[in-house]
Every structure is written in C-alpha cells, then in structure tokens.
N, C-alpha and C positions, 0 to 999 in steps of 0.2 A: 504494500497499498504508499505510495508515493506521500509524504511528510509535506511536502508542494500543494495539495489542491489547494484550499485555499483555509485561507487563516479561523476560517467557522467552523469550519470540517475537525479545528484542534477537539470542540469538544466532542464527538465521538470519536476522537484519536486517544483523548485525553482521561473520558472514562472510559475505558476497555481497557490504558494500558492501568489503570491505578485496580481496575480488578483483575491484573493480572491475565486480562483474555487475550488467546491470539487470532487478530485477523483471515478466515480464509476468505481467496476469489475465489467466486463459484463460476461452474460455465451458464449464460444465461440460454435459457429454453424457453420455446416463446410459445404462449401459451394461448387455446384461439378461446375464453369465454368468457361472458362479460360480467360483469360486481360492482356493486356498491360505490357509488365514491363516498369519503369519510372527508368532513371537516370539521379543526375541530375551534378557529375562530367563533363561536358565537357571537360575542362580543359586538365584533366589524360590522360595519355594513358592505354587502356582498354588493363589489363593483361587477364582475364577475363573480357566477358562485365557483365556475374548475378555478378563478383560482387560488380560492382558497385553501384547496387545498395542497399540503404540504407535508404529511405524513400519511401512512399508510395504515392498516393496523389488518389483522386475521388470523386465524386461527395456527394456518399451515402454510409454511413457504410456496404450495404452485398456488396456493388461493391468493394470497402476497404480490409474488411475483406480478401475476393478469390483473390484481390494484395497479401495481405501478406505472405496467404497460401502458394501462387508460391512463395515467395522469401524465404522463409524456408526451401522447396524444394529442392529449388538451392544451400542453403547456407545452410547444417543443421547444419552445429558447429556453427551456428549462434545464438546469445544468446538474440539478443528482437531489435526493431525494430522498427523507429519513422513509424507515420503514420499521414495523417490530412485530413479531408471532409472538400470541400466549396462548399456551395450551396448559392445561390444569396449573397449574402454578413454575411451571418454566415460562419463562420470554426467550425472546434474542431479538441481538440489535441488526439491522442490514442500514446498509448504504448506498445506493441507484444511483452510481454519476452514468458519466459522456463516457472513460475510461476501463466500466469492471461492478461488478455489484458482486459486495463486500457482506460476513457476515463475523458476528461476534461466537458465535456458540453456543451453548445451553448460560443463564443465567438465572441462577437462582434468586425467590422473594427478598431473599434476607439481603443478598449484596444490591437490589436494583428492588422496589415498591413502582408500581404504575405511578403512583399519584408521585413524587418523582421523578420520573423521566417526564411527562404529560407536563408539569411545571417549567422542565428546562427549555417543550420542545414552547412551550409560549411563550416566556420570557424573552425567543428569536426576532429579529426579525426576517423581512419579507424575505432579502437577500441571505440573508445564514440559511435559512430554509432551500434553498436553492434555487430561486426565482434568478433573471439572468437581470444583474446591477446594468446592464445602457436601458434596461427597458424603464420606463414609466406609465403612471396612472395618469393622465389630466382630470380636471379638476368634472369633467365632461365621461368620466371614466372608460376610456379611451387609454390602448397604449399603445405608448410615442415615443422616440427618440429626437433629440436636441443636436443638433449638427450645427456651427456653423453660423454665424450670423445674429444678426435682431433684429433688426425691423423690415430686412431685408437677406436673405440666402449669401456669402458670402463667397468665398472662396475656399478650398482646402486648405490652398498652398496661404492664404494670408491669419495673420493672428487673432485674429476675429472671438469672439466668448462661444461658447455652443447655448446662445436663445431661440438660434430657428425652429420649432416646432416641425415632425414629421409625423406623422398618424401611420399609424399601421394597419392594414387591413386586416379583421379579424382571423381570416384563416392565413396562412402561410400557400407560398404560392409551390412551391418543395417544403419536402422533413424526411429523414427518416421513418422509418414505422419501433425501428430497437431500439431498444434501450442504451446499447453499450455502440457508440454510433459517434468520426468525428466527421461523419459529413454534415456539408452547413443546411442552417434554414436556412431560407427565403421568403422575404416579406417585399410586398408594395406597401408603397409606403407616401402619403398624401401631403402639403400644402396646403395652407387655409385660402389661397388660391386659381388650384385647379394643377399645381404642375406635382409628377409623378414622377418616382425613385427609385431604386429596386435597394431593398439593404438584406444583406448578408451578415447573415451571424453565424461563428465558428467558435472551438472548441481545439484548433488545428494553428498554435502558434508557429509553426515554422511557416506552413501551407498558403493561414491566409499573411502573413509580413511578407511574403515571396508575390504576390500575388497584388500589396496594397503600392512596392516595393517599384511594379512596373508599372501599373494603373497615376501611379503618381508621374512617373516617369511620360507615358501614355499624354495627362492630361497639363505640367505641362511643354512640353512639343507643339501639344498642341492637335496631336493622328488623327483623320479622318479617317470613317468611321468603323469605331473604336469607341465605347466605351468608355465615360470622361469617369475619372475620382470626384463626389462630393467631400467623401467624408471620412475618417478614419479611427476607430476609439478601438481600446483594449482595458481592461481592465483584468485586475486579480496579479496572477503570479502563476508561476510550475506551465506541469505539465497538462491543468485545464483553462488555462487564462481563455478567460470569453473576449472574443471581440469581432466586432463586423464594420465593416464596408458599404458604403453605398456611396451608389452612381447613379446616374444618368443619361442616357431618356429609358425610361420603362418602355418597352416596345412587345409587341406583339407575337408572340412564335412562328416560329418559322413554318406550320401546313394551319395558320391561323388568312394563309393569302388570298388576299381581295379576287386578284387575277391569275391572269397567267403573265401579264406584260407587267405586273407590278412582284410577280412571284422572279422575272429574268430580271429587274430592274433591282433586286436584293440581290442578287448571283453578280450582276457587274460592281455592286459599291461592296461588297464583300471584298469579291477580286482587290478591287481598287487596294482597300481598308485593309486588308492582308501586306499586299505590298508596299502598304506606306508605315505599318505597322511591321513590317522587315529589314525594309529601307532608310525608314527615320527615324523610329525606336528600335534598333536594333535587336530585337521581340521573335522569336518562329513560336506561332501560336499553339502546337503539337496538336491537341485537341480537338482537332474542325471536329462537329457533327449536326447531327436535325436540333438537335439541343440549347448549342453556342451559336448559331445563327440566325439573329430576332429580326423583325420586323419596325421601320420603325416610325410611328405612327405620324408622326408631322412630316414626314416626306412631302407629302399631298401638294401641301402651302410652302414652300418654300424649295425652287431646285436643287436650291446647295446645301440642304441638310440630305446625310444619306438612307438610302428604302431601307439597305441593309445595313445590321450592327454587327463586331464582332465583341462577344462577351465568354469570360472565364477565361482569365491567364494564370487560373494557380501552378497550370501543367505545364505553363510558358516557359521556354527556355532563353535566358538572357545574354544575348550572343555579348554583348559587351565587357563585364563579366565571366561568366561560363567556365569555364574552358573545352573549346570544342575539342569533344573524346563522344562517344559511342556511350548514352545511359542507358536504367531501364525505361521498359516498354511503356510507352507512354500513346493513349487517345482513346477512342472507342471504340473494340471490335469491331464492330459492322465496317467502319469508313476508315479502316486505319491501311494505309500503301502496305501496295506487294511488296514492294522490298523491304519495308518496318516488318510485317507476317513473316519474310523468307529468316528472317536474319534475325529475328530477334533481338536483344541490344546489342547483337555486335556488327551493329552500320551508325552512322552519323545520321538522325532526322534533318531533313532538309526542304527545304524552300518550298522544293517543289513535291515530297509526299501532301505538304498539305492545301496545292492546288489538283492535288488527284482526292483525299479525301471530298472535296469539295467536289466532285467530281459525280463520287460515289452517294454522298448527298442529294444532287439532282435527279441521279436513275431514281434511287429512294425513294422520293417525291413525286416521277414520272409513274413507278408503280401501285404505291401504295396511296395517290392522290390527300390527303387527309386521314383518312383511316385506316382502319390498319392492316398490314403486311399480309397478299393471301397463303392461305396455307401449300397453293400448290408453287410460291412463287420461288426461282432463280436463288433469292435478292435471300429466301429463308439459308442458308446452306452456308454462309456469310457473318448468322448469327448465332451457328447454334457450337451453343458452349460446349460440346462433348468434342471437341476436336483441335487438338494443339494450333499454337497460331505458325508454323510451317505448314500446315494442312491448310487453313484458311487461305495460307498467303498465297498457295499450288492452288485450289481452287480460281480463288481472284487473274491468281494471273493465265488459266484457264478458258475466261468465263471474258476477259480483256482480248485475251494474244487467236483468243478463233471466231473465226466470221463465221459458224454455223451458234455456238452458245453466244457471241455476242449478241445474231437475230433473235436468238429464242429472250433476252430483254428487252428489248425493244417490241416483238411479239406481244409483253405483258403490258405497253403502258398502258394509263386510264385511255378510254374512245375517246372521250368528249372532250377534253381542252390537252391531253401529255400526244397524244395521237400526231396534232403536229409539228410535233417536236423530233419527229426522228432524226429527219438532216441535223437538227442542231449536237446530240447524239452522235449522232455517226462524226460528224464534225470533232465535238472534242475528245471524243476518243483518237481521234485521229493528231492529233494538237498530244496529246500528250503523250501516247503511248507509240507512234511509231513518226516523228521529225523524222526524220532520213526514209524516211518505205520502208525500215527493218521492226523488231516490237524490241522498245526499249523502258525502261525501265532505269535508270537513271537518272542521275542530275548534274544540267552542266550549270557549272559556276561562275564561267563567265559574263560581268554586265553585264555585256549585249546579252550574251542567251536568256538568263535570268528578264532584263526585257524585251524580248522577246514575248517568250514564253505566258509571260501575265497580258502583254498588248495582244495576244491572239485569242485567248481567252474573254480577256474584256470585251474584246468587237464583237466573238458570238452571240454571245450573251447579252451586246446592243443593239444589235440587229436587231431578237427578235423584240426585247423591249422597246422600245421607239419605231420601228417598221423603218427604219432608212437603214442604205446603203452607207455604214460608217467606212473611212478606212483611216489606216495613219493611228500614231499614238492618240490615247482618250485621258490622257491628264497632265 
C-alpha cells in the first residue's frame, strides 16, 4: 500500500497500524447485481443524493464490492471510497481506490466499535472521504471547476487567478466501469456565456503531465487543427494525484457528421492539423482512431476554423526532447499501420504511420456509416482481440496489397452515401501504398517527400469536400 496516496488516507493507515493489522491487497472481481445505496450524512442538505455516498457497508465482501462499484459509477471522478463489512461481531475495513482495493482483515469489537468508526467518518470532509478536490458544488447545486480568469476567460499562459466558473454536465462523456483504473474521466463543461469545453480528470500523473506539456506547446505555437489548452490543475501527491486538463473547442464525435461533404472537410483539415502538429509542434500523435478525430461545431460560421480537430496527445511522441528510437506499441489496434503491427516495438513510429491510420478510419466509416460494423465485414478481422500483433499486420497487408481483397472492402461501402467515394478510396490507397507503382509500407523522410504525401492526401479529400478541381499545395 503506497503511503503517499493522499494525506487523509493516513486515517485508514494509522488506524490499522495502531492495531497491528496488515493490509492485504485483493483482486477486484466485477459483480453484476444491484444493491441499495447508503448515505451517512443525514443532517446535510442533499445537493445530489448520490454525492452523499461516502462510506459503503455490507455484511459480506461481495455485497460491499457491488455497492462500491455502483458508487464509483454514480461518482466517476471520485478518487477513493471507504467500506466496512460487519458479520456477527467481526468488523473489517476496506479502502477502494483507483490503484487498488485494500482490506484490513478481521477486527474484533474490543479493537474498534462501529460507533467509534462512524464518528471518525462523520468528522471528515468530502475530500477526505474521497471526492475529487478539483470539483466544487456551486450555490445552485451544480458540480463545477474554476479556471484562469475573473470576469472573462484568460489564457492558460497567464497569471490570472482561477475564478472563472465552468459547470460540468451531470453525466460524463467517457468513464471507466471499473473501480481500479487509470483511465481518465471526461466531461463537457459550459460557462455562463454558452461556451463549451472538455474537462479530463485523471489519476495517472505521468501520462496527464506529458499531455499537458504537449498541449501547452500546441497552445503557445497556435497549432491549427489541434485541441488547445485552457487550463491544467493538479492536487495531492504521490501515485494518485488528481489532475484535470481543460481544452477547447468542445466538438462532435466523428461518427455524428451531418453530410459526406462535412466528413471530407473533416479529414482534409485533420491531415492539415497533423502536418502542423508534426512540422511546427514537433509532435507525433501516434494514436489516430475514430475516437481521437472530432468535428468542430463552429466550422460552418468561419472558414478559418478547422472542421476536423485532433484530440488526445497522451500517447504522442515529443520529437524535440524524446530520443528517436523504437518505443512500446502505441495506438488503437484496428487503425494501426501495417509496419507498426508487423514489427511491434522494433520500428520507429513515423508521420506516415499516422496518415495510414487516417486512411483506415476513413475505410471504417465508409463501411459502417455511423452504425456498428457488420458482423460479416472484412474489417472485423482487424479488430480480433485473439489475434497477435504480427498476424493483424499481415491481414492488413493482404487487404491493402491485393486488389481482390481491397475490392471486397470497397464492395462493403454503405450504398447511400459512401459508394460514390470508391474512386477516393482507390486514390488514397495508391498514394499511401503504391507511390512508385510497387507496394510500399516504409517511410520517406526527405522534406520534399513528406510534404508531397501530406499534400496528395489533402488534395484528394479536398476535391470531394469542395467539389472543385484543386491542385497544388493547399496550406
């Protein structure tokens, strides 16, 4: 048990230590049955009843774990939760947190009475009981955070106080269903003027600090087509430091496109944004997927605003400071490049691998539209969790190199919208895999070749987006 969790967890540690009790870390087993909630603060007005749940009780461990699971679902940004089982005369204390689940072992009544334990818990603040210290509740009962600014929002690079309020939506956009998890929790937040933002909470200090550093560079250099940093905050110390990143703009999922033309503009601008991120920001994204490409809601009112936005730099490579050597495997399996899959961590991730991933995202949407991928689709072979990395790479190689296999994918295109884009799919395949009329999955690193590949892909999407015969460099 790391003693650096949070200062208030010292209660749990000191209590068990004084009794000579050793903590035993257990493996959490997902339990699927509903249980009642428990709230101990009867004298406190409920802003939201679910926020009042700070301690869970049950007579047996299975019931306790189930209750704890439900509390973390109701409070996704919660950091930890105390629990207690009491069966006959034996009491056992539990601690559920994002890095593990701990238990004391049996405690006899003479060592700890339930009355004494309840008094300890009632004397704690919400944050000492595990709620996220970065989230506050305003006078209207809404959960909110405060970022830099007073009467108006200020830059994350300024020295302004954090007095500008952003109200979080009731439910998060994404969160984990597991108690023990370092996956971030993401909310939409709004200010009083209708502005929308993305708020990401994380307990993974190393990962979120890495992303914050890269987002700060993106914001300082005004990289077009990439999410911009609004604020970054962190509280606590040790292995479960609570941090949050606030970015803008808030954008729509890629699968919620309004028209084929809008989707083509999105791909066009994402490739532009990727070039700026790589060339000007010296950052390589490395995790291109359906989930990390968004559609900007404001692009229709301003031609200078990108339609497509790249998000999530937590797996990105800093080309300015990190050594150019092979890394551990990064990316989303279904959209990873052939070269990366076949060689695993023995090959350096390059800009071309990301562009190849963008092509796979396009093929995925063309086949499934905005629905689930058909059960009979060839693309399902790209997502088979039971297949190894190299085997997945070989399957993709067969699909991209063989005309018959690629035509089979084309024939799966959604007939009402994407069937008209068969020529685009063939053109993109030729650009990426047959630059010199022979199948190629390597990377050309000369500046002229880099610019040529970006330009050809941008022009291909731009022709369909604007229905114009575009030629030449488009940025």
